[in-house]
MMTF fields as JSON, N, C-alpha, C and O atoms, coordinates in Angstrom:
{
  "mmtfVersion": "1.0.0",
  "mmtfProducer": "UNKNOWN",
  "numBonds": 223,
  "numAtoms": 224,
  "numGroups": 56,
  "numChains": 1,
  "numModels": 1,
  "chainsPerModel": [1],
  "groupsPerChain": [56],
  "chainIdList": ["A"],
  "bondAtomList": [4, 2, 8, 6, 12, 10, 16, 14, 20, 18, 24, 22, 28, 26, 32, 30, 36, 34, 40, 38, 44, 42, 48, 46, 52, 50, 56, 54, 60, 58, 64, 62, 68, 66, 72, 70, 76, 74, 80, 78, 84, 82, 88, 86, 92, 90, 96, 94, 100, 98, 104, 102, 108, 106, 112, 110, 116, 114, 120, 118, 124, 122, 128, 126, 132, 130, 136, 134, 140, 138, 144, 142, 148, 146, 152, 150, 156, 154, 160, 158, 164, 162, 168, 166, 172, 170, 176, 174, 180, 178, 184, 182, 188, 186, 192, 190, 196, 194, 200, 198, 204, 202, 208, 206, 212, 210, 216, 214, 220, 218],
  "bondOrderList": [1, 1, 1, 1, 1, 1, 1, 1, 1, 1, 1, 1, 1, 1, 1, 1, 1, 1, 1, 1, 1, 1, 1, 1, 1, 1, 1, 1, 1, 1, 1, 1, 1, 1, 1, 1, 1, 1, 1, 1, 1, 1, 1, 1, 1, 1, 1, 1, 1, 1, 1, 1, 1, 1, 1],
  "groupList": [{"groupName": "MET", "atomNameList": ["N", "CA", "C", "O"], "elementList": ["N", "C", "C", "O"], "formalChargeList": [0, 0, 0, 0], "bondAtomList": [1, 0, 2, 1, 3, 2], "bondOrderList": [1, 1, 2], "singleLetterCode": "M", "chemCompType": "L-PEPTIDE LINKING"}, {"groupName": "SER", "atomNameList": ["N", "CA", "C", "O"], "elementList": ["N", "C", "C", "O"], "formalChargeList": [0, 0, 0, 0], "bondAtomList": [1, 0, 2, 1, 3, 2], "bondOrderList": [1, 1, 2], "singleLetterCode": "S", "chemCompType": "L-PEPTIDE LINKING"}, {"groupName": "LYS", "atomNameList": ["N", "CA", "C", "O"], "elementList": ["N", "C", "C", "O"], "formalChargeList": [0, 0, 0, 0], "bondAtomList": [1, 0, 2, 1, 3, 2], "bondOrderList": [1, 1, 2], "singleLetterCode": "K", "chemCompType": "L-PEPTIDE LINKING"}, {"groupName": "PHE", "atomNameList": ["N", "CA", "C", "O"], "elementList": ["N", "C", "C", "O"], "formalChargeList": [0, 0, 0, 0], "bondAtomList": [1, 0, 2, 1, 3, 2], "bondOrderList": [1, 1, 2], "singleLetterCode": "F", "chemCompType": "L-PEPTIDE LINKING"}, {"groupName": "TRP", "atomNameList": ["N", "CA", "C", "O"], "elementList": ["N", "C", "C", "O"], "formalChargeList": [0, 0, 0, 0], "bondAtomList": [1, 0, 2, 1, 3, 2], "bondOrderList": [1, 1, 2], "singleLetterCode": "W", "chemCompType": "L-PEPTIDE LINKING"}, {"groupName": "TYR", "atomNameList": ["N", "CA", "C", "O"], "elementList": ["N", "C", "C", "O"], "formalChargeList": [0, 0, 0, 0], "bondAtomList": [1, 0, 2, 1, 3, 2], "bondOrderList": [1, 1, 2], "singleLetterCode": "Y", "chemCompType": "L-PEPTIDE LINKING"}, {"groupName": "ILE", "atomNameList": ["N", "CA", "C", "O"], "elementList": ["N", "C", "C", "O"], "formalChargeList": [0, 0, 0, 0], "bondAtomList": [1, 0, 2, 1, 3, 2], "bondOrderList": [1, 1, 2], "singleLetterCode": "I", "chemCompType": "L-PEPTIDE LINKING"}, {"groupName": "VAL", "atomNameList": ["N", "CA", "C", "O"], "elementList": ["N", "C", "C", "O"], "formalChargeList": [0, 0, 0, 0], "bondAtomList": [1, 0, 2, 1, 3, 2], "bondOrderList": [1, 1, 2], "singleLetterCode": "V", "chemCompType": "L-PEPTIDE LINKING"}, {"groupName": "ALA", "atomNameList": ["N", "CA", "C", "O"], "elementList": ["N", "C", "C", "O"], "formalChargeList": [0, 0, 0, 0], "bondAtomList": [1, 0, 2, 1, 3, 2], "bondOrderList": [1, 1, 2], "singleLetterCode": "A", "chemCompType": "L-PEPTIDE LINKING"}, {"groupName": "THR", "atomNameList": ["N", "CA", "C", "O"], "elementList": ["N", "C", "C", "O"], "formalChargeList": [0, 0, 0, 0], "bondAtomList": [1, 0, 2, 1, 3, 2], "bondOrderList": [1, 1, 2], "singleLetterCode": "T", "chemCompType": "L-PEPTIDE LINKING"}, {"groupName": "GLY", "atomNameList": ["N", "CA", "C", "O"], "elementList": ["N", "C", "C", "O"], "formalChargeList": [0, 0, 0, 0], "bondAtomList": [1, 0, 2, 1, 3, 2], "bondOrderList": [1, 1, 2], "singleLetterCode": "G", "chemCompType": "PEPTIDE LINKING"}, {"groupName": "GLU", "atomNameList": ["N", "CA", "C", "O"], "elementList": ["N", "C", "C", "O"], "formalChargeList": [0, 0, 0, 0], "bondAtomList": [1, 0, 2, 1, 3, 2], "bondOrderList": [1, 1, 2], "singleLetterCode": "E", "chemCompType": "L-PEPTIDE LINKING"}, {"groupName": "LEU", "atomNameList": ["N", "CA", "C", "O"], "elementList": ["N", "C", "C", "O"], "formalChargeList": [0, 0, 0, 0], "bondAtomList": [1, 0, 2, 1, 3, 2], "bondOrderList": [1, 1, 2], "singleLetterCode": "L", "chemCompType": "L-PEPTIDE LINKING"}, {"groupName": "ASN", "atomNameList": ["N", "CA", "C", "O"], "elementList": ["N", "C", "C", "O"], "formalChargeList": [0, 0, 0, 0], "bondAtomList": [1, 0, 2, 1, 3, 2], "bondOrderList": [1, 1, 2], "singleLetterCode": "N", "chemCompType": "L-PEPTIDE LINKING"}, {"groupName": "HIS", "atomNameList": ["N", "CA", "C", "O"], "elementList": ["N", "C", "C", "O"], "formalChargeList": [0, 0, 0, 0], "bondAtomList": [1, 0, 2, 1, 3, 2], "bondOrderList": [1, 1, 2], "singleLetterCode": "H", "chemCompType": "L-PEPTIDE LINKING"}, {"groupName": "ASP", "atomNameList": ["N", "CA", "C", "O"], "elementList": ["N", "C", "C", "O"], "formalChargeList": [0, 0, 0, 0], "bondAtomList": [1, 0, 2, 1, 3, 2], "bondOrderList": [1, 1, 2], "singleLetterCode": "D", "chemCompType": "L-PEPTIDE LINKING"}, {"groupName": "ARG", "atomNameList": ["N", "CA", "C", "O"], "elementList": ["N", "C", "C", "O"], "formalChargeList": [0, 0, 0, 0], "bondAtomList": [1, 0, 2, 1, 3, 2], "bondOrderList": [1, 1, 2], "singleLetterCode": "R", "chemCompType": "L-PEPTIDE LINKING"}, {"groupName": "GLN", "atomNameList": ["N", "CA", "C", "O"], "elementList": ["N", "C", "C", "O"], "formalChargeList": [0, 0, 0, 0], "bondAtomList": [1, 0, 2, 1, 3, 2], "bondOrderList": [1, 1, 2], "singleLetterCode": "Q", "chemCompType": "L-PEPTIDE LINKING"}],
  "groupTypeList": [0, 1, 2, 3, 4, 3, 5, 3, 4, 6, 6, 7, 6, 8, 6, 6, 8, 6, 3, 9, 10, 11, 6, 8, 9, 7, 0, 0, 12, 3, 12, 6, 12, 12, 1, 12, 13, 10, 6, 14, 8, 9, 7, 11, 13, 3, 5, 11, 15, 4, 2, 1, 16, 17, 6, 16],
  "groupIdList": [1, 2, 3, 4, 5, 6, 7, 8, 9, 10, 11, 12, 13, 14, 15, 16, 17, 18, 19, 20, 21, 22, 23, 24, 25, 26, 27, 28, 29, 30, 31, 32, 33, 34, 35, 36, 37, 38, 39, 40, 41, 42, 43, 44, 45, 46, 47, 48, 49, 50, 51, 52, 53, 54, 55, 56],
  "secStructList": [7, 7, 2, 2, 2, 2, 2, 2, 2, 2, 2, 2, 2, 2, 2, 2, 2, 2, 2, 2, 6, 7, 2, 2, 2, 2, 2, 2, 2, 2, 2, 2, 2, 2, 2, 2, 2, 2, 2, 2, 2, 2, 2, 2, 2, 2, 2, 2, 2, 2, 2, 2, 2, 2, 2, 7],
  "xCoordList": [37.028, 35.875, 34.869, 35.189, 33.589, 32.763, 32.479, 32.93, 31.606, 31.543, 30.476, 30.461, 29.785, 28.69, 29.527, 29.34, 30.588, 31.218, 32.161, 32.346, 32.755, 33.658, 32.79, 33.277, 31.704, 30.957, 30.226, 29.948, 29.97, 29.505, 30.638, 30.386, 31.615, 32.957, 33.314, 33.631, 33.21, 33.305, 32.293, 32.641, 30.99, 29.803, 30.09, 29.89, 30.562, 30.757, 31.819, 31.589, 32.984, 33.942, 33.456, 33.519, 33.03, 32.413, 31.633, 31.842, 30.618, 29.571, 30.48, 30.242, 31.43, 32.108, 32.93, 32.925, 33.708, 34.435, 33.662, 34.182, 32.291, 31.343, 31.1, 31.107, 30.837, 30.649, 32.019, 32.007, 33.071, 34.433, 34.978, 35.936, 34.474, 35.21, 36.589, 37.335, 36.789, 37.863, 37.731, 37.785, 37.504, 37.11, 38.58, 38.568, 39.738, 40.916, 41.071, 41.432, 40.782, 40.773, 40.038, 40.532, 38.782, 38.017, 38.587, 38.404, 39.234, 39.93, 41.066, 41.225, 41.85, 43.03, 42.425, 42.628, 41.672, 41.047, 40.35, 40.415, 39.846, 39.193, 40.196, 39.958, 41.436, 42.447, 43.168, 43.639, 43.254, 43.841, 42.871, 43.302, 41.616, 40.765, 40.672, 40.586, 40.702, 40.73, 41.897, 41.861, 42.885, 44.292, 44.297, 44.735, 43.789, 43.8, 42.744, 42.879, 41.685, 40.69, 41.349, 41.251, 41.937, 42.611, 43.666, 43.658, 44.602, 45.452, 44.879, 45.486, 43.793, 43.21, 42.472, 42.337, 42.029, 41.504, 42.683, 42.532, 43.952, 44.971, 45.279, 45.266, 45.532, 46.027, 44.962, 45.317, 43.732, 42.734, 42.869, 42.939, 42.931, 43.435, 44.493, 44.367, 45.571, 46.904, 46.531, 46.918, 45.873, 45.495, 44.748, 45.109, 43.683, 42.858, 43.626, 43.403, 44.569, 45.369, 46.373, 46.555, 46.908, 47.808, 47.081, 47.641, 45.961, 45.166, 44.64, 44.537, 44.414, 43.94, 45.134, 44.892, 46.433, 47.65, 48.125, 48.931, 47.671, 48.068, 47.175, 47.599, 45.956, 45.254, 45.502, 45.253, 46.003, 46.342, 47.468, 47.798],
  "yCoordList": [72.42, 71.603, 72.564, 73.475, 72.272, 73.405, 73.216, 72.26, 74.248, 74.079, 72.909, 72.286, 72.73, 71.465, 70.321, 69.655, 69.834, 68.637, 68.849, 67.928, 69.907, 69.931, 69.653, 68.933, 70.164, 69.89, 68.455, 67.911, 67.952, 66.674, 65.735, 65.007, 65.762, 64.929, 64.985, 64.014, 66.238, 66.469, 65.738, 65.12, 65.786, 65.084, 63.554, 62.805, 63.192, 61.652, 61.196, 60.404, 61.916, 61.706, 61.733, 60.737, 62.768, 62.738, 61.709, 61.091, 61.391, 60.12, 58.891, 58.043, 58.785, 57.316, 57.332, 56.369, 58.606, 58.611, 58.548, 58.064, 59.064, 58.759, 57.356, 57.05, 56.431, 55.113, 54.413, 53.382, 54.914, 54.229, 54.866, 54.315, 55.873, 56.386, 57.182, 57.582, 57.334, 58.361, 59.679, 60.072, 60.574, 61.882, 62.679, 63.807, 62.104, 63.029, 62.751, 63.689, 61.424, 61.431, 62.421, 62.934, 62.732, 63.795, 65.225, 66.0, 65.435, 66.846, 66.877, 67.87, 65.695, 65.803, 65.932, 66.994, 64.99, 64.903, 66.371, 66.741, 67.015, 68.294, 69.146, 69.874, 69.306, 70.28, 69.953, 70.877, 68.734, 68.268, 68.723, 69.241, 68.474, 68.81, 70.437, 71.053, 70.997, 72.674, 73.047, 73.828, 72.486, 72.813, 72.61, 73.475, 71.415, 71.078, 71.932, 72.111, 72.435, 73.127, 74.546, 75.046, 75.226, 76.258, 76.4, 77.41, 75.363, 75.136, 74.966, 75.462, 74.319, 74.379, 75.645, 75.881, 76.403, 77.69, 78.716, 79.596, 78.425, 79.338, 78.943, 79.776, 77.747, 77.34, 77.789, 78.254, 77.576, 78.011, 79.437, 79.766, 80.422, 81.728, 82.015, 82.847, 81.457, 81.579, 81.092, 81.751, 80.087, 79.561, 80.593, 80.996, 81.048, 82.001, 83.177, 83.662, 83.74, 84.907, 84.649, 85.413, 83.562, 83.204, 82.958, 83.371, 82.378, 82.249, 83.817, 84.079, 84.535, 85.886, 86.731, 87.588, 86.481, 87.217, 86.488, 87.089, 85.231, 84.55, 85.142, 85.186, 85.59, 85.999, 87.325, 87.601, 88.155, 89.548, 89.669, 90.765],
  "zCoordList": [160.115, 160.835, 161.466, 162.23, 161.066, 161.554, 162.896, 163.527, 163.473, 165.063, 165.347, 166.409, 164.524, 164.828, 164.932, 165.95, 163.979, 164.214, 165.3, 166.096, 165.423, 166.695, 168.106, 168.977, 168.242, 169.384, 169.463, 170.532, 168.284, 168.077, 168.673, 169.633, 168.212, 168.637, 170.176, 170.863, 170.574, 171.984, 172.795, 173.801, 172.378, 173.042, 173.009, 173.965, 171.849, 171.583, 172.827, 173.741, 172.572, 173.544, 175.001, 175.721, 175.352, 176.691, 177.032, 178.076, 176.182, 176.553, 176.673, 177.533, 175.901, 176.031, 177.374, 178.14, 177.631, 178.973, 180.225, 181.23, 180.238, 181.051, 181.712, 182.904, 180.356, 180.634, 180.998, 181.671, 180.599, 180.866, 182.225, 182.768, 182.731, 183.877, 183.593, 184.487, 182.334, 182.119, 181.734, 180.569, 183.017, 182.74, 182.544, 182.049, 182.915, 182.686, 181.005, 180.296, 180.411, 179.026, 178.25, 177.246, 178.715, 178.2, 178.111, 177.173, 179.114, 179.476, 178.336, 177.626, 178.215, 177.329, 176.027, 175.438, 175.429, 174.186, 173.837, 172.665, 174.575, 174.447, 174.146, 173.183, 174.768, 174.586, 173.229, 172.566, 172.835, 171.766, 170.532, 169.503, 170.772, 169.578, 169.487, 168.424, 170.723, 170.597, 169.818, 168.867, 170.235, 169.527, 168.034, 167.275, 167.601, 166.274, 165.414, 164.203, 166.17, 165.375, 165.282, 164.161, 166.129, 166.125, 164.976, 164.272, 164.778, 163.875, 162.449, 161.5, 162.279, 161.166, 160.652, 159.451, 161.595, 161.176, 160.714, 159.866, 161.465, 160.963, 159.494, 158.588, 159.321, 158.082, 156.866, 155.782, 157.237, 156.203, 156.077, 154.892, 156.905, 156.826, 156.073, 155.174, 156.278, 155.358, 153.942, 152.977, 153.785, 152.403, 151.697, 150.591, 152.322, 151.749, 151.36, 150.251, 152.184, 151.977, 150.748, 149.8, 150.945, 149.771, 148.526, 147.511, 148.387, 147.25, 146.619, 145.42, 147.495, 147.039, 146.426, 145.576, 146.867, 146.46, 145.119, 144.408, 144.737, 143.582, 142.454, 141.299, 142.787, 141.719, 141.158, 139.985, 142.018, 141.492, 140.778, 140.326]
}
């Protein structure tokens, strides 16, 4: 996920939470999205490394 989409979804979730009064939900969803973004980046790095080793 690009940084644009990551911050876009954080802002959307924050706006919804402000209107509904669920600030704790924003914090939890932010941590979940942050974790998933980190996992996605790690998996992409492993895949790129694996792909470059297969070509050689």
